[in-house]
DSSP file (Angstrom, degrees, kcal/mol; ACC not computed):
  #  RESIDUE AA STRUCTURE BP1 BP2  ACC     N-H-->O    O-->H-N    N-H-->O    O-->H-N    TCO  KAPPA ALPHA  PHI   PSI    X-CA   Y-CA   Z-CA
    1    1 A M              0   0    0      0, 0.0    28,-3.4     0, 0.0     2,-0.3   0.000 360.0 360.0 360.0 146.9  -72.5  -23.3  -59.9
    2    2 A W  E     +A   28   0A   0     97,-0.3    97,-2.2    26,-0.2     2,-0.3  -0.606 360.0 139.3 -74.4 134.8  -68.9  -22.6  -60.7
    3    3 A C  E     -AB  27  98A   0     24,-2.7    24,-2.4    -2,-0.3     2,-0.5  -0.967  52.9-105.8-160.4 171.9  -68.5  -19.4  -62.9
    4    4 A T  E     -AB  26  97A   0     93,-2.2    93,-2.6    -2,-0.3     2,-0.5  -0.976  34.1-148.1-107.2 124.7  -66.5  -16.2  -63.5
    5    5 A I  E     -AB  25  96A   0     20,-3.1    20,-1.9    -2,-0.5     2,-0.6  -0.831  10.1-167.2 -92.7 122.3  -68.3  -13.1  -62.3
    6    6 A Y  E     - B   0  95A   0     89,-2.7    89,-2.2    -2,-0.5     2,-0.3  -0.926  16.1-142.9-109.6 112.8  -67.7   -9.8  -64.1
    7    7 A Q  E     - B   0  94A   0     -2,-0.6    87,-0.2    16,-0.4    16,-0.1  -0.553  10.3-165.0 -72.3 133.8  -69.0   -6.8  -62.2
    8    8 A L        +     0   0    0     85,-2.7     7,-2.8    -2,-0.3     2,-0.3   0.597  65.2  48.7 -98.5 -13.0  -70.5   -4.3  -64.7
    9    9 A Y  E     -G   14   0B   0     84,-0.5     2,-0.4     5,-0.2     5,-0.2  -0.929  56.4-160.2-130.0 150.8  -70.6   -1.2  -62.4
   10   10 A S  E >  S-G   13   0B   0      3,-2.5     3,-1.7    -2,-0.3    81,-0.1  -0.953  85.8 -21.3-129.8 113.0  -68.3    0.6  -59.9
   11   11 A D  T 3  S-     0   0    0     -2,-0.4    80,-0.1     1,-0.3     3,-0.1   0.862 129.5 -50.6  58.1  38.0  -70.0    2.8  -57.4
   12   12 A G  T 3  S+     0   0    0     79,-0.4     2,-0.5     1,-0.2    -1,-0.3   0.427 114.6 116.5  82.9  -0.7  -73.1    3.0  -59.7
   13   13 A T  E <  S-G   10   0B   0     -3,-1.7    -3,-2.5     1,-0.0    -1,-0.2  -0.881  71.0-115.3-104.4 128.0  -71.2    3.9  -62.8
   14   14 A R  E     -G    9   0B   0     -2,-0.5    -5,-0.2    -5,-0.2    -6,-0.1  -0.359  32.1-134.2 -60.5 126.3  -71.1    1.5  -65.8
   15   15 A L        -     0   0    0     -7,-2.8    -1,-0.1    -2,-0.1     5,-0.0  -0.584  23.1-100.2 -79.1 141.5  -67.6    0.3  -66.4
   16   16 A P    >>  -     0   0    0      0, 0.0     4,-2.1     0, 0.0     3,-1.3  -0.383  36.1-114.2 -61.4 144.1  -66.1    0.1  -69.9
   17   17 A P  H 3> S+     0   0    0      0, 0.0     4,-3.0     0, 0.0     5,-0.2   0.859 114.3  55.1 -48.2 -45.2  -66.2   -3.4  -71.3
   18   18 A E  H 3> S+     0   0    0      1,-0.2     4,-1.1     2,-0.2    -3,-0.0   0.816 109.7  45.9 -59.5 -34.3  -62.4   -3.8  -71.3
   19   19 A I  H <> S+     0   0    0     -3,-1.3     4,-0.5     2,-0.2    -1,-0.2   0.896 112.4  49.0 -73.1 -46.9  -62.2   -3.0  -67.6
   20   20 A A  H >< S+     0   0    0     -4,-2.1     3,-1.0     1,-0.2   -13,-0.2   0.907 111.9  50.3 -56.6 -46.5  -65.0   -5.3  -66.6
   21   21 A K  H >< S+     0   0    0     -4,-3.0     3,-0.8    -5,-0.2    -1,-0.2   0.845 106.7  55.2 -63.5 -33.6  -63.5   -8.1  -68.7
   22   22 A A  H 3< S+     0   0    0     -4,-1.1    -1,-0.2     1,-0.2    -2,-0.2   0.532 105.1  53.2 -78.7 -10.7  -60.1   -7.6  -67.1
   23   23 A N  T << S+     0   0    0     -3,-1.0   -16,-0.4    -4,-0.5    -1,-0.2  -0.121  70.6 149.8-122.6  36.5  -61.5   -8.0  -63.5
   24   24 A G    <   -     0   0    0     -3,-0.8     2,-0.4   -18,-0.1   -18,-0.2  -0.382  31.1-154.7 -64.6 144.9  -63.4  -11.4  -63.6
   25   25 A V  E     -A    5   0A   0    -20,-1.9   -20,-3.1    -2,-0.1     2,-0.4  -0.999   6.7-144.0-127.9 131.1  -63.4  -13.3  -60.3
   26   26 A Y  E     +A    4   0A   0     -2,-0.4     2,-0.3   -22,-0.3   -22,-0.2  -0.779  43.7 102.6 -96.2 126.5  -63.8  -17.1  -60.3
   27   27 A G  E    S-A    3   0A   0    -24,-2.4   -24,-2.7    -2,-0.4     2,-0.6  -0.954  70.2 -51.0-174.2-161.6  -65.8  -18.9  -57.6
   28   28 A W  E     -AC   2  48A   0     20,-3.7    20,-2.7    -2,-0.3     2,-0.6  -0.826  45.9-142.1 -96.7 117.6  -69.0  -20.7  -56.6
   29   29 A L  E     - C   0  47A   0    -28,-3.4     2,-0.4    -2,-0.6    18,-0.2  -0.701  22.4-177.3 -85.2 123.2  -72.2  -18.7  -57.3
   30   30 A Y  E     + C   0  46A   0     16,-2.3    16,-3.4    -2,-0.6     2,-0.4  -0.980   2.2 178.8-125.2 129.0  -74.7  -19.2  -54.5
   31   31 A M  E     + C   0  45A   0     -2,-0.4     2,-0.3    14,-0.2    14,-0.2  -0.986   2.6 171.9-132.1 137.8  -78.2  -17.5  -54.7
   32   32 A H  E     - C   0  44A   0     12,-2.2    12,-2.8    -2,-0.4     2,-0.4  -0.987  17.3-155.4-147.3 159.5  -80.9  -17.7  -52.3
   33   33 A S  E     + C   0  43A   0     -2,-0.3     2,-0.3    10,-0.2    10,-0.2  -0.985  15.6 171.5-134.4 139.3  -84.4  -16.1  -51.6
   34   34 A K  E     - C   0  42A   0      8,-2.2     8,-3.2    -2,-0.4    -2,-0.0  -0.960  30.7-128.6-141.7 158.6  -86.2  -15.9  -48.2
   35   35 A T        -     0   0    0     -2,-0.3    -2,-0.0     6,-0.2     5,-0.0  -0.941  27.5-154.0-111.7 113.9  -89.3  -14.0  -47.4
   36   36 A P    >   -     0   0    0      0, 0.0     3,-2.0     0, 0.0     6,-0.0  -0.170  40.3 -81.6 -78.3 178.9  -88.7  -11.8  -44.3
   37   37 A V  T 3  S+     0   0    0      1,-0.3    -2,-0.0     2,-0.1     0, 0.0   0.785 126.4  64.5 -52.9 -36.3  -91.5  -10.7  -41.8
   38   38 A V  T 3  S-     0   0    0      2,-0.1    -1,-0.3     1,-0.1    -3,-0.0   0.665 107.8-123.5 -70.3 -17.9  -92.6   -7.8  -44.2
   39   39 A G  S <  S+     0   0    0     -3,-2.0    -2,-0.1     1,-0.3    -1,-0.1   0.283  70.9 123.5  96.4 -13.8  -93.6  -10.4  -46.8
   40   40 A M        -     0   0    0      1,-0.1    -1,-0.3    -5,-0.0    -2,-0.1  -0.710  67.0-117.2 -82.8 125.0  -91.4   -9.0  -49.7
   41   41 A P        -     0   0    0      0, 0.0     2,-0.5     0, 0.0    -6,-0.2  -0.378  25.2-154.3 -64.4 144.1  -89.1  -11.7  -51.1
   42   42 A L  E     -C   34   0A   0     -8,-3.2    -8,-2.2    -2,-0.1     2,-0.5  -0.984   9.3-169.2-121.6 118.4  -85.4  -11.0  -50.6
   43   43 A C  E     -C   33   0A   0     -2,-0.5    23,-1.8   -10,-0.2    22,-1.1  -0.931   5.8-176.6-112.0 136.9  -83.0  -12.6  -53.1
   44   44 A K  E     -CD  32  64A   0    -12,-2.8   -12,-2.2    -2,-0.5     2,-0.4  -0.990  10.0-159.1-132.2 135.1  -79.3  -12.5  -52.4
   45   45 A A  E     -CD  31  63A   0     18,-2.6    18,-2.7    -2,-0.4     2,-0.3  -0.954   9.8-174.9-121.6 137.9  -76.3  -13.7  -54.5
   46   46 A Y  E     -C   30   0A   0    -16,-3.4   -16,-2.3    -2,-0.4     2,-0.6  -0.875  22.7-143.2-123.2 154.0  -72.8  -14.5  -53.3
   47   47 A L  E     -C   29   0A   0     13,-0.4    12,-2.8    -2,-0.3    13,-0.5  -0.955  33.8-177.4-117.0 107.1  -69.6  -15.5  -55.0
   48   48 A L  E     -C   28   0A   0    -20,-2.7   -20,-3.7    -2,-0.6    10,-0.1  -0.669  38.2-123.9-111.0 157.9  -67.9  -18.0  -52.6
   49   49 A P  S    S+     0   0    0      0, 0.0    -1,-0.1     0, 0.0   -20,-0.1   0.811  96.0   6.2 -67.9 -29.0  -64.5  -19.8  -52.8
   50   50 A A  S >  S-     0   0    0      4,-0.2     3,-1.5   -22,-0.1   -22,-0.1  -0.967  77.9-107.9-149.5 156.4  -66.3  -23.3  -52.5
   51   51 A P  T 3  S+     0   0    0      0, 0.0    -1,-0.0     0, 0.0   -24,-0.0   0.751 118.5  43.1 -59.3 -28.0  -69.8  -24.6  -52.4
   52   52 A D  T 3  S+     0   0    0      2,-0.0     0, 0.0    -4,-0.0     0, 0.0   0.207  89.5 119.2-101.1  11.9  -69.8  -25.4  -48.8
   53   53 A A  S <  S-     0   0    0     -3,-1.5    -5,-0.0     1,-0.1     5,-0.0  -0.526  70.4-104.6 -83.4 150.9  -68.0  -22.1  -47.7
   54   54 A P        -     0   0    0      0, 0.0    -4,-0.2     0, 0.0    -1,-0.1  -0.082  28.7-115.6 -60.5 165.4  -69.6  -19.7  -45.3
   55   55 A T  S    S+     0   0    0      1,-0.2     3,-0.2    -7,-0.1    -8,-0.1   0.559  87.3  92.1 -88.0  -1.2  -71.0  -16.5  -46.8
   56   56 A V  S    S+     0   0    0      1,-0.3    -1,-0.2     2,-0.0     2,-0.1  -0.976  82.0  29.1-134.5 125.6  -68.6  -14.4  -45.0
   57   57 A P  S    S-     0   0    0      0, 0.0    -1,-0.3     0, 0.0     2,-0.2   0.447  86.2-176.8 -86.5 146.7  -66.0  -13.6  -46.1
   58   58 A Q        -     0   0    0     -3,-0.2   -10,-0.2   -10,-0.1     3,-0.1  -0.557  35.7-116.9 -98.9 168.5  -67.1  -13.6  -49.8
   59   59 A L  S    S+     0   0    0    -12,-2.8     2,-0.3    -2,-0.2   -11,-0.1   0.868  97.0   5.3 -76.3 -36.2  -64.9  -13.0  -52.8
   60   60 A I  S    S-     0   0    0    -13,-0.5   -13,-0.4   -35,-0.0    -1,-0.2  -0.921 102.0 -69.5-137.8 168.3  -66.8   -9.9  -53.8
   61   61 A K        -     0   0    0     -2,-0.3    -2,-0.1     1,-0.1    -1,-0.0  -0.260  59.3-106.3 -56.9 142.2  -69.7   -7.9  -52.3
   62   62 A P        -     0   0    0      0, 0.0     2,-0.7     0, 0.0    21,-0.4  -0.269  24.3-123.2 -67.8 157.2  -73.0   -9.8  -52.3
   63   63 A L  E     -D   45   0A   0    -18,-2.7   -18,-2.6    19,-0.1     3,-0.4  -0.909  31.8-160.6-101.9 115.3  -75.7   -8.7  -54.7
   64   64 A E  E     +DE  44  81A   0     17,-3.6    17,-2.6    -2,-0.7   -20,-0.2  -0.633  67.2  12.9 -99.8 156.3  -78.8   -7.9  -52.8
   65   65 A H  E    S+     0   0A   0    -22,-1.1    -1,-0.2    -2,-0.2   -21,-0.2   0.876  94.4 170.9  57.1  39.1  -82.5   -7.7  -54.1
   66   66 A C  E     +     0   0A   0    -23,-1.8     2,-0.3    -3,-0.4    14,-0.2  -0.422  19.2 179.5 -89.6 157.5  -81.1   -9.4  -57.2
   67   67 A H  E     - E   0  79A   0     12,-2.0    12,-2.4    -3,-0.1     2,-0.4  -0.992  35.5-103.1-150.6 148.5  -83.0  -10.9  -60.2
   68   68 A L  E     + E   0  78A   0     -2,-0.3    10,-0.2    10,-0.2     3,-0.1  -0.604  39.9 168.6 -72.3 122.2  -82.1  -12.7  -63.4
   69   69 A T  E     +     0   0A   0      8,-2.2     2,-0.3    -2,-0.4    -1,-0.2   0.561  57.8  16.1-111.9  -8.1  -82.4  -10.2  -66.2
   70   70 A L  E     - E   0  77A   0      7,-1.0     7,-3.0     2,-0.0     2,-0.4  -0.930  42.9-169.0-167.9 135.6  -80.8  -11.9  -69.2
   71   71 A I  E     + E   0  76A   0     -2,-0.3     2,-0.3     5,-0.2     5,-0.2  -0.974  35.5 147.6-129.2 114.7  -79.7  -15.3  -70.4
   72   72 A N  E >   - E   0  75A   0      3,-1.9     3,-2.0    -2,-0.4    -2,-0.0  -0.989  55.8  -6.4-156.9 134.6  -77.6  -15.0  -73.6
   73   73 A G  T 3  S-     0   0    0     -2,-0.3     3,-0.1     1,-0.3    -1,-0.1   0.758 126.7 -46.9  56.7  33.6  -74.7  -16.7  -75.4
   74   74 A G  T 3  S+     0   0    0      1,-0.3    -1,-0.3    23,-0.0     2,-0.2   0.501 123.0  85.1  87.9   1.3  -73.8  -19.1  -72.5
   75   75 A G  E <   -E   72   0A   0     -3,-2.0    -3,-1.9    22,-0.2    -1,-0.3  -0.771  60.5-144.8-125.3 176.8  -73.9  -16.5  -69.8
   76   76 A L  E     -EF  71  96A   0     20,-1.8    20,-3.4    -2,-0.2     2,-0.5  -0.976   9.0-137.3-139.3 152.3  -76.4  -14.9  -67.6
   77   77 A R  E     -EF  70  95A   0     -7,-3.0    -8,-2.2    -2,-0.3    -7,-1.0  -0.943  12.8-167.1-113.5 133.4  -76.9  -11.4  -66.0
   78   78 A L  E     -EF  68  94A   0     16,-2.0    16,-3.4    -2,-0.5     2,-0.4  -0.972   8.4-166.8-115.6 132.9  -77.9  -10.8  -62.5
   79   79 A S  E     +EF  67  93A   0    -12,-2.4   -12,-2.0    -2,-0.5    14,-0.2  -0.959  29.8 100.3-120.0 141.4  -79.0   -7.3  -61.5
   80   80 A G  E     - F   0  92A   0     12,-2.5    12,-2.1    -2,-0.4     2,-0.3  -0.779  60.5 -52.5-177.6-140.8  -79.6   -5.8  -58.1
   81   81 A Q  E     -EF  64  91A   0    -17,-2.6   -17,-3.6    10,-0.3     2,-0.5  -0.924  25.9-147.1-132.4 149.0  -78.0   -3.7  -55.5
   82   82 A E  E     - F   0  90A   0      8,-2.4     8,-2.6    -2,-0.3     2,-0.2  -0.983  21.2-140.8-116.9 123.5  -74.7   -3.5  -53.6
   83   83 A W  E     - F   0  89A   0     -2,-0.5     2,-0.2   -21,-0.4     6,-0.2  -0.588  20.4-173.7 -85.7 143.6  -74.7   -2.2  -50.0
   84   84 A N    >   -     0   0    0      4,-1.6     3,-1.9    -2,-0.2     4,-0.2  -0.789  40.7 -95.4-128.8-177.7  -72.0    0.0  -48.7
   85   85 A V  T 3  S+     0   0    0      1,-0.3    -2,-0.0    -2,-0.2    -1,-0.0   0.682 117.4  65.9 -73.1 -15.4  -71.1    1.5  -45.3
   86   86 A D  T 3  S-     0   0    0      2,-0.1    -1,-0.3     1,-0.0     3,-0.1   0.324 116.0-111.4 -81.9   5.8  -72.9    4.8  -46.0
   87   87 A H  S <  S+     0   0    0     -3,-1.9     2,-0.4     1,-0.3    -2,-0.2   0.774  74.7 137.6  67.3  29.7  -76.2    2.8  -46.0
   88   88 A R        -     0   0    0     -4,-0.2    -4,-1.6     2,-0.0     2,-0.8  -0.848  50.9-143.4-102.6 142.2  -76.6    3.4  -49.7
   89   89 A H  E     - F   0  83A   0     -2,-0.4     2,-0.4    -6,-0.2    -6,-0.2  -0.903  22.2-162.7-108.4 106.2  -77.8    0.7  -52.1
   90   90 A I  E     - F   0  82A   0     -8,-2.6    -8,-2.4    -2,-0.8   -78,-0.1  -0.714  24.0-108.1 -93.3 129.1  -75.9    1.2  -55.3
   91   91 A G  E     + F   0  81A   0     -2,-0.4   -79,-0.4   -10,-0.2     2,-0.3  -0.320  46.1 170.0 -56.6 129.0  -77.0   -0.4  -58.5
   92   92 A Q  E     - F   0  80A   0    -12,-2.1   -12,-2.5   -81,-0.1     2,-0.4  -0.993  17.8-166.1-142.4 145.7  -74.8   -3.4  -59.7
   93   93 A S  E     - F   0  79A   0     -2,-0.3   -85,-2.7   -14,-0.2   -84,-0.5  -0.986   8.8-152.6-130.0 144.2  -75.1   -6.1  -62.3
   94   94 A W  E     -BF   7  78A   0    -16,-3.4   -16,-2.0    -2,-0.4     2,-0.7  -0.944   6.8-149.5-114.3 138.7  -73.0   -9.2  -62.6
   95   95 A W  E     -BF   6  77A   0    -89,-2.2   -89,-2.7    -2,-0.4     2,-0.6  -0.934  23.5-160.5 -98.8 120.7  -72.2  -11.0  -66.0
   96   96 A C  E     -BF   5  76A   0    -20,-3.4   -20,-1.8    -2,-0.7   -91,-0.2  -0.904  12.8-173.2-112.8 118.4  -71.9  -14.7  -64.9
   97   97 A V  E     -B    4   0A   0    -93,-2.6   -93,-2.2    -2,-0.6   -22,-0.2  -0.930  24.1-133.2-113.4 113.0  -70.1  -17.2  -67.3
   98   98 A P  E     +B    3   0A   0      0, 0.0   -95,-0.3     0, 0.0   -96,-0.0  -0.345  33.9 173.2 -67.3 141.9  -70.3  -20.7  -66.0
   99   99 A G        -     0   0    0    -97,-2.2   -97,-0.3     1,-0.1     0, 0.0  -0.789  32.9 -73.9-138.8 177.6  -67.1  -22.7  -66.0
  100  100 A P        -     0   0    0      0, 0.0    -1,-0.1     0, 0.0     0, 0.0  -0.173  44.3-108.0 -71.2 169.1  -65.5  -25.9  -65.0
  101  101 A A    >   -     0   0    0      3,-0.1     3,-1.6   -99,-0.1     5,-0.1   0.428  42.5-132.5 -79.6  -3.4  -64.7  -26.9  -61.4
  102  102 A L  T 3  S-     0   0    0      1,-0.3     3,-0.1  -100,-0.1    -1,-0.0   0.915  74.1 -40.7  48.4  52.0  -60.9  -26.5  -62.1
  103  103 A G  T 3  S+     0   0    0      1,-0.3    -1,-0.3     2,-0.0     2,-0.1   0.453 105.8 135.2  84.8  -3.9  -59.9  -29.8  -60.4
  104  104 A R    <   -     0   0    0     -3,-1.6    -1,-0.3     1,-0.1     3,-0.2  -0.455  48.6-150.8 -79.1 155.0  -62.3  -29.4  -57.5
  105  105 A T  S    S+     0   0    0      1,-0.1    -1,-0.1    -2,-0.1    -3,-0.0   0.176  70.7  98.7-109.2  18.9  -64.4  -32.3  -56.3
  106  106 A Y        +     0   0    0     -5,-0.1    -1,-0.1     2,-0.1     2,-0.0   0.688  51.8 107.8 -81.3 -21.8  -67.4  -30.3  -55.0
  107  107 A D  S    S-     0   0    0     -3,-0.2     2,-0.2     1,-0.1    -6,-0.0  -0.327  75.5-114.9 -63.1 136.0  -69.7  -30.7  -58.0
  108  108 A A        -     0   0    0      1,-0.1    -1,-0.1     2,-0.0    -2,-0.1  -0.518  30.0-122.4 -72.8 137.2  -72.7  -32.9  -57.5
  109  109 A Q              0   0    0     -2,-0.2    -1,-0.1     1,-0.1     0, 0.0  -0.550 360.0 360.0 -84.3 148.1  -72.6  -36.0  -59.7
  110  110 A P              0   0    0      0, 0.0    -1,-0.1     0, 0.0    -2,-0.0   0.476 360.0 360.0 -69.0 360.0  -75.5  -36.8  -62.1
């Protein structure tokens, strides 16, 4: 779905609301789940420039091991982890606000 993503943490530290609100990124939210060989489901969320875009490069770092934690007031919160080059998984949450396609023709018709 088309939405604006507001990242709520930076390097594991909660951002003040005014900073989080000022840094929203608009794109196509794509979320998928698969079960690897170990049997634990792995859910990952991406923010892409278009619905049919490849997952690399993405607009912001993907959210790994994510889950839906809140639906409220027309938005939803996804919480999970962000991977970095030091092989650390840092806590991250996204506030997702659905929005229009802004003139794009990618949306499925009812």
